[in-house]
N, C-alpha and C positions, 0 to 999 in steps of 0.2 A: 385565629388568623393563620394563614399558611406561611410557613418559613421554608426557605430553600437553603440547602447546604452549599450549593454552588450557584448563587444568583447570577453570576456573570454569564452562565450558559444561556440564560433567558435572552440576553442581548444577542448572543450568537444565534439563537433560534430565530429571532426576527430577521437577521441577515440571511440565514440559510433559506428560510421560507420565501423571502423576497426574491432571492436568486433562483430558487426552484420555480417559482411562479413565472419569472421572466423567461426561464428556459422553456417551459411548456408552451408559453405564448409564442415564442420564437419558432419552436418546432411545429406548432399548429399552422402558423403563417407560411412557413417554408413548405410544409406538406401540401397546403392548398395551392401554392404557386406552381409546384412541380406537377401536380395533378392537372392543372389548367394548361400547363405548357405542353404536355404530351397527349392530352385527351381533350377533344372538343367539349365545350361547355354543355352542349346538348346531351352528350353521352355520359357525363359525370354522374347524374342521378341514376342512370340505368346501371352503371358499373358499380355504384356504391349502394345498390338496392339492399335493404336489410340492415345497413349500418346506421346507428343512431348517434348523431352529434351530442345529444343530451346525455346519453349514457357515457360517451367518452369524457364529457366534462365532469360527470359524477365520479368516474374512475380517477381522473386527475385530482379532483378535490379530495377524494379518499386518500390517495398517495401522499398529498401535501399534509393532510391532517395526521396521518400515521407518523410521518417524519417529525412533525411538531410535537406530538405526544411522546415519542421516543426520546426526543431531546429534553422535554420537560421531566421525564422520569429519570434521566441521567443527572439533572439538576437536583435530584433527591428532595422532593417536597415533603414537608413534615407538618402534621396538623394534630394538635392536642399534645399533652405532656403528662408525665407522672413524676411525683417527687420520689427521689431515691436517697437513702441515707448512705453517705460515703465516709469511710474512715480516712482522715487526712492527717499527715504527719509532716512537720516542718519546723523551721526555726522561728524564734521571736527576734525581730530586728527593729531597733529604734533608730530613726533617722533624725539627725539634728541639723538644722539649717541656720546659718549665720544671717541675722536680719539687721545688722548694723549698717550705718550709712556708707561704710567703705565698700559694701556690696553693690553700690550704684556705679562703681567704676566700670568703664566699658572696654576693658582689655579682653573681656569675653563677650561674645555677641549674643543678644543685644546688650546685656550687661551681666555682671556676676550673679546677681540675684535671679534673673530670669533663666540664665544658663543652669544654675543650681536646681531650680524648680523642674526644668525639663529633665535633668539627670535623675532626680528623685522619682519622677514618673516612669523613666526608663527602668529604674531598679524595681519598681512595683510590677512592671510587666514581666520581668525576669523571675521575680520571687513569687511564683504562682502558688506554691504550697504554704508560704510563710505568713505569719501574722506581722503586720507592720504598724508602727506607731510613729508619731511626729513630734519633735521638740523644736520650738522656736527660741532663739537666744540672741541677746546682744549684751546689755549691761546685766541682765538677769535672764532666767530661762523659765519656761513653763511648758507643760505637756499639752500641745495643741490638739493631738489626736491620740487616744489610748490605743494600745495594741489591739488590732482588729483584723478580721478577714474581709471586712466590708470595703471593697475597692472604691465604691462611689464616695463613701464618707472620707476615706483617706485622700482621694483626688480633690475633693472640695477643700479639705484642710490645706493641701499643698497650694492650690490656686489662690487661697486667701492670704498667703504670706506676702508681706511687704515690709519696708523699713520703718513703718509707723506702727506696727502691730505691738511693739513693746516700747513704752514711753521712755524708759531709762536707757540713755545712750551708752556708748562704749562697747567693748567686746570682752566677754568673760567666758572663755571656753570651760573653765572649771565649773561654772554654774550649769552648763549643759551636761557635763560628765556627772555632776552630783544629782541632777534631775533624773538622768538615766539610772543611776544607782538606786535612787528612791523608788523608781518604777519597777525595776527588776526584783527588788526585795519583796514585792507583793506577789511575784510570780513563782512558779514551780522551779525546781532545780534544772533548768534548761541551759543550753548554751546562751550566754548573754552577749549580744552584739550591738554595738553602737557605731553608726556610720555618720561621720561629721563632714559636712560640706561648708567650708570656710576659707577665708584668705589667711587665717592664722595670725592675724594681728591682735594678740591677746594683751590687753592693757591692764589686766588685773592680776593680782597675786593669788596664790592658793592652788595652782595647777599641780604642783608636786604632791600635795596632800591628796588631791583628787585622784591622781594616778595610783597612789598607794592603796586608796580605798577600792579603786577599780580592780587592782590586782588581787585584793583580798577576796572579792566575790567572783573572780574569774571573768570579768568584763573585758572583752576585746574591743578596742577602739580603732576602727578603720578610718583613715582620714583621706579626704579628697580635696586637694588644693585648688581653689578657684581664683584665678588671677594670674599675674606674671611677676617673676622676681624683679624685673626692671621697674615695675610700678606704673601707676596711672593716676592722673588727677581725677577728682570726684566732682561731678556736676550735680547741683541740686537746684530746684526751682524756688525762686524767691516768692514767699507767700503773699507779699504786698504787690510787687510789680508783675509777677508771673513769668519773669525772665529767668533763663538758666544762668547760674553763677557757679564759680568754683568754690568748693568748701574750704574755709580757712580756719586755722586754730585760734586760740585765745590771743596770740600775739599778732594776728593779722596775716600770718604766712599761709600760702596755699598748701593744702594737705595733699601729699602724694602717698597713695596706699600701695604697699608692696606685699607680695605673697611671701610668707615666712615658712619656707619649705623645711628648714632644719628643725624648727620647733614642732611642726606637724609630724615629721618623720620620727623624732624622738618620742613623741606621745604615743604613736602607734607601736613602735618597736618595744617600748617599755611594757606594753599590755599584750604582747604576743600577736600583734596584727601587722599591717603594713600601710605605707603611704602611697598614693597615686596622684600625680598632677592631672588636672582636667585638660586632656589633650585628645581631641578627635571624638568621634561618635562611639568608639569602642571602649572608652574609659570605664563606663559602668559595667559593660560586659566582662571586661578583664577583672574588675573588682569582684563580681559575683562568681565567675568561673574559677579564678585563682584563690579566692579567699572564702567566700560565704558557702559556696556549694560543697567545699571540702569538709565542712563541719558536719558532724553526725546529727541529723535531726532526731530529737527524742520527745517532741511534744505530740501527743495523740489526742484527737478529738473527732467527734462525729459532725458532719456537715450535710445539710439537706441541699441537693442539687436537682435541677430540672433535667429530665431526659425526654426529649421530644420524640413523638411516635412517627416512624417512617411511613410515608404514604405513596412511595414511588410505584407500588403495585397497581394503584388505580389508573393512572394514565397508561401504564404498560399493558394492563388488561384490556382497556378500551382500544388501544392501538392494535392488539392482536385480533380482536373481533372485527375491526374495520378492515384489517388486511385480508382476513378470510372473505369478507363481503366483496372486497375489490377483486380478489382472484376468482370468485364465483360469478361475478357480474359480467356477462359478455357484452361486447359492443353489438353483436348480432347473434343469430342462432348458431349454436355450435354443435358439433357431433358429440356423442356421449364420450368418445375417447378423449376429446379435448377437455371435457369437464373433469374427467378422471385425472388428467395431467395437471389441471389447475389445482385440484384438491391435493395432489401429491406436493406441488410447489408450496401450497399454503401450509401443509403439515411440516415440510422442511423448514420454512421460514419461522413457524412457531417454535420448533425445536431449537433453532439457532438463538432466537431471542431469549427463550427460557434458560438457556445454558450460559448466557453471558454473565449473570451475576455469580456463577460458580467458578469462573475462570481464575479469580484471585485465590479462592479456596483451594483450587487444584494446584496453584503455584505453591501455596503453603504446604500442601500435602507432598508435593514434589521435593521441597526442601527437607521435610521430615524424613522422607525415604532416603534422600542422599545422606542425611545424618546417620540413619540406621545402617547404611552401607559403608560408612566410614569416609565418605567423600566430603569432608568438612569445608574445604575451600570452595567447592562448587555450591554447597548449601549456603555458604555465606553470600555468594554472588546472587543467588535466588532471593534471599532475604533482603539484600540491599536494593534489588530491583522492585520488590513489592511494597516495601515499607513506605515510600512516598505516597502511595495510593491511600494511606490511612491517616492523613494529616489531621482529619477532623474526628477521628475515633481514637481517643487517648488510651482507652483500656486495651483495645486490640493492638494498637501501635506499640504499647509498652511490652506486650507479650512477644511480638515479633522482634523488637529490639533486644529483648532478653535472649531470645533464641539465636539472634545474630551474634550476640556476645558469646554465647555458648559455642557456636560454630567456630568463631574466631579463636577462642581459647583452645578448643580441641585441635585446631590447625596450627597452634603455637604462635599465632599472630596476637601477642598480648597487648600491644598498643591499640589495635582495632577492638579487641575484647573490652579493654578499659573504656573506650569511647562509647560502645553500645550499652554497656552496663550503666554508665552514667546517664545516657539518654533515657534509658528505661526508668531510672529513678526520678528523672525530671518530668515525667508524664504525670499530669495532675490527677488522673483517675486510675493510676496503677494500683492493683490490689495489694493489700498489706503483705500478704504472703509472698507475692512476687518481689516486693521491695526488699523483704528480708533476704531472699535468695540472691537478689542483685547485689546487696551489700556484701554478702559472703563471697560471691564470685568476683566482685570488684577487688576484694582483699586478696584473693588468689592471684588475680592478674597483676596487681601491684607487687606482690611477693615474687612472682616469676620475672617481672621486669627488673627487680632488684638483683635477682640471680644472674641475669644476662649481662650486667655491667661490671666492669673491673674497677671502676672509680669508687673507692670506699665511701666518700661523701654522698654520691648519688645513690649508692646501695642503702645507706642509712636513711636517706630521704624517702626512697620507695618503700622500704620496710616499715618505716614509721607511719606512712600513709596506709599501708596494708593493715597495720595494727589497729588504726582508727576504724577501718571498715569492718574488721572482724568483731571489734567491740560493739559497733553499731548493729551488726547482724545479731549478736548475742542479746543485746538489750531489747531489740525489736521482737525477738522470739519470745521473750518473757512478757511483753506487752500485748502480743497477739492472742486474742481469745481462741481457745481450742487448739493452740499450737504448743508442741513440746519444746522445752528449752533446747536451744541449738548447742549441743555439747561439742560438735565439730568446730564451731566458731570459737568456743571457749578454749579448746585444745590448741587450735591454730594461733590464738592470741598468745597463749603461754609459750608456744614454740617460737613465735616471732620475737617475743620479749627476750627469750634465751639467746637467740641468734644475734639480736641487737647488742646484748650485753657482751657476748663473746667478741663481736666485731669491734666494739668500742674498746674493750680490753686489749685486743690485738693492736688497734691504732695507738693506744697509750704506750704499749710495750715498744712498738716500732719507733714512736717519737722519742722515747727514753733512750733506745739504742742509738738513734741518730744523734741525740744530744751527747751521749757518752763518746761516740766516735768523733764528734766534732771537738769535744774537749781533749781527747787523746791526740787528735791531729794538731790542735793548738799547742799542747804541751810539747809534742815532738818538735814543732817548729821553733818553740822557745829554746829547747835544748840545742838545736842546730845553730841558732843565732848566738848562743852563749859560747859554743865551741869555736 
């Protein structure tokens, strides 16, 4: 079956061909009317002797066909594929979704449960390299979907979530945390991440013990609060009458479910993560970009992926042949000189068409030459111009983004360098060796950003992040087959550790001096008051 990289161009092709056909019809009619206006009808055949209307129609048909074939080649048809083994590196992320009846409250649209499921699927689309697993919990918890890279299986598990999936009522977040701990103990020594989607109404004890267990194995618990602090009544359907009724407690009082933000914030903070309320469409994006993407991936595995074979050469080749035929086909007998001119025009057209695919390569070569000449800012502009053209070629796009990061770093635009090195790491088919270099240079960028700030706290934040990236680059170099251990990354790690230690000691010293000065000032004030 034929696949198209840009199927929307096919609709554009239909529109353009229709407009082109209308234009030729209008031109034909207008030409005929003008001819009849200035020449008597009896003389028309004599003056157009040798001209063939059929040949003219054939030429028009050839032009329209050439345009159609060129547009089809631009849509990049693909036929057939081959399996390729790709080395994939990423995180292991368990997602836990609260399935208690409080998730039926509609302070999130359409209700808390459905909004949480949509957010989980958004997270799946962002975590392209990572394995995902799903935990459902209410009064108890169970692993709905083991850690997997199979997005279809994960999606089916998410879509099957509802408030009846676990018979035992209530909300026990500790059970969800314990289930995550049990699952991660079976895995390798990776970053352990749990993302909780819940309203935080924990009616069970034991969460303190679960937090301690999570800290022991290094489990980070990110929490996303679903609901509102003001609370909302819970509507359920009566199984006998089928009518919607408000949920009531054992005493007959209507239950109002409130988002417990303080509890969720403490749970995340105690495990080295953070809390986010579900606000707007960018909540999951902020969760991934600010939290999960900053963790150094250290799980490595091979994955078979389909790579479809490009067939744009076929319609392009046919278009070239038809264009030659159209140029060589006269409407009437022509002189030899005219035929030679037509042949020259055809040759020129063929040259232009054949050079179109190399334009982007030429741009990349231009950027490389600018880099070699030391014009890094201009090289960055060229890379930023051509990168969007490769949105469907992850491997090449990763290389261009890495080169853009290098150009930005060389021009001392460290924020832009950080942006492009991160983008290169997020490409699903980036080669492992390129990932390793991107980690290393991302560490360099974060270190330079720390150097540029005068705020000690911001400097510590940037250097701590740089240390993580250098360690990630060093670890990855040891895992990459045929690659030598990155001693530069190891050296930079030790250097950043040393600078962080010195900076923290300096901070402690300054704080102690400020404290002593404050004490001296207070003692001086006491003496003055006594006198």
